[in-house]
C-alpha positions as CSV (number, residue, x, y, z in Angstrom):
1,X,-26.2,-13.2,15.4
2,X,-24.2,-14.7,12.5
3,X,-21.2,-12.7,11.3
4,X,-22.0,-10.4,8.5
5,X,-20.0,-9.9,5.3
6,X,-17.4,-7.9,7.1
7,X,-16.6,-10.8,9.5
8,X,-17.0,-11.4,13.2
9,X,-14.9,-8.4,14.2
10,X,-17.7,-6.0,13.7
11,X,-20.2,-5.2,16.4
12,X,-23.8,-6.0,16.2
13,X,-25.7,-2.8,15.4
14,X,-28.2,-3.7,18.2
15,X,-25.4,-3.3,20.8
16,X,-25.2,0.4,20.5
17,X,-26.3,2.7,23.3
18,X,-26.4,6.4,23.9
19,X,-24.5,8.8,26.2
20,X,-26.3,11.4,28.2
21,X,-25.3,13.9,25.5
22,X,-27.2,11.8,23.0
23,X,-24.0,10.6,21.3
24,X,-24.3,7.0,20.0
25,X,-21.8,4.6,21.6
26,X,-21.1,0.9,21.1
27,X,-20.1,-1.8,23.6
28,X,-16.9,-3.7,22.8
29,X,-15.9,-7.1,24.2
30,X,-12.3,-8.2,24.2
31,X,-10.5,-11.3,25.3
32,X,-7.5,-10.6,27.4
33,X,-5.2,-12.5,29.9
34,X,-6.3,-12.0,33.5
35,X,-2.8,-10.9,34.5
36,X,-2.6,-8.3,31.8
37,X,-5.9,-6.9,32.8
38,X,-4.9,-6.7,36.4
39,X,-1.7,-4.8,35.6
40,X,-3.6,-2.5,33.2
41,X,-6.1,-1.7,36.0
42,X,-3.3,-0.9,38.4
43,X,-1.6,1.4,35.9
44,X,-5.0,3.1,35.1
45,X,-5.6,3.7,38.8
46,X,-2.1,5.3,39.1
47,X,-3.2,7.6,36.3
48,X,-6.6,8.3,37.8
49,X,-8.4,6.8,34.8
50,X,-9.9,3.5,33.8
51,X,-8.9,0.8,31.4
52,X,-12.1,1.6,29.4
53,X,-11.0,5.2,29.0
54,X,-7.4,4.2,28.0
55,X,-8.8,1.8,25.3
56,X,-11.2,4.4,24.0
57,X,-8.4,7.0,23.8
58,X,-6.1,4.5,22.1
59,X,-8.7,3.5,19.5
60,X,-9.6,7.1,18.9
61,X,-5.9,7.9,18.1
62,X,-5.5,4.7,16.1
63,X,-8.6,5.5,14.0
64,X,-7.5,9.1,13.4
65,X,-3.9,8.2,12.4
66,X,-4.9,7.5,8.8
67,X,-6.7,10.8,8.5
68,X,-3.7,12.6,10.0
69,X,-1.4,10.9,7.6
70,X,-3.6,11.8,4.6
71,X,-3.8,15.4,5.8
72,X,0.0,15.6,6.2
73,X,0.5,14.1,2.7
74,X,-1.9,16.6,1.2
75,X,-0.2,19.5,2.9
76,X,3.3,18.4,1.7
77,X,2.0,18.0,-1.9
78,X,0.3,21.4,-1.7
79,X,3.4,23.1,-0.4
80,X,5.6,21.4,-3.0
81,X,3.4,22.6,-5.8
82,X,3.7,26.2,-4.5
83,X,7.4,26.0,-4.0
84,X,9.5,28.4,-6.2
85,X,12.6,26.3,-6.1
86,X,13.7,24.3,-9.1
87,X,15.2,20.9,-9.6
88,X,18.5,22.1,-10.9
89,X,20.7,20.4,-13.4
90,X,22.6,18.0,-11.1
91,X,21.6,14.3,-11.4
92,X,22.7,11.5,-9.1
93,X,23.0,7.8,-9.8
94,X,21.6,5.3,-7.3
95,X,25.1,4.3,-6.3
96,X,26.0,8.0,-5.6
97,X,22.9,8.4,-3.4
98,X,23.8,5.3,-1.3
99,X,27.5,5.8,-1.2
100,X,28.9,5.7,2.4
101,X,31.6,8.2,3.3
């Protein structure tokens, strides 16, 4: 299949499967040095898991990071709009803010 408008990093929609729970899943193929894969498998075995599970968990956390950042930003802005504190009258110059003591 030729790469679509997004480029070749996107999976072919025909490569999806389903878990026993009915959840849709996709297969992912990566290219990795044999020695790195060997070491990753050994570390995964030490942790009673698989390289596949480690990659899935990493990608899940990576994909969620943006949403987490956005949620944190929204929470800070919401809290700051509810704050009863004021700015005060003191103003600093850039040099004062960066002055080393």
